[in-house]
Steps between C-alpha positions, in 0.01 A plus 500: 500500500279800441164322488403640844420153639539568873411145599849394386622666821357203691723268295817708539479636855517305828215528752743653752640754249626830644538805279730723701464818295122531516455291817301238308432162657381207290386463141157659559648830620750494213211450256330808648814713454547385141127546434512856638778586255316337210184695589701823475690391187279240328717482187823463700759299311794365697817386325778306671825668399743296713465206735780359714455184709750440780453220757144541631465863382386650169567864409287645220503836325170584333370783284131587541296716261134596499241778522337613823128428464421440868567657839867473602624604844221754533545640148191494279541340154694727265542283191870584514757240396754365746824315445712389792751243617458256788761282662391205709672235705315180580600207715377167368455179701367177348400684182292769675579862582518535880641853534517805280651848492426762236648835405304743284522877473144601599593865465574438133156343451302777672702758306411331170128502582520869583449479876823694564700735282 
């Protein structure tokens, strides 16, 4: 959903969650990472393009679109639009996400907001 309700993370993510890509541990740290991105791109809309469940793993390809209205990775707000793809893999145990990996082209994002040419 795109209603920016971060408290849903508590319902979906296990207390011992490990996010390997960003070295996130637990739902509270994950909420901070997601919140940081929403502060930078408050109108961010994420669309699930594909989702493939296999055993205890779920692979998802997302498209994200929004405008940079907050600080992002040291770059002041530019008002520039971004559009990028993310791919994530999550391991689920007893209905909760216990591990996650994410691939996103950060270079593409900082290029779109004008931080690099």
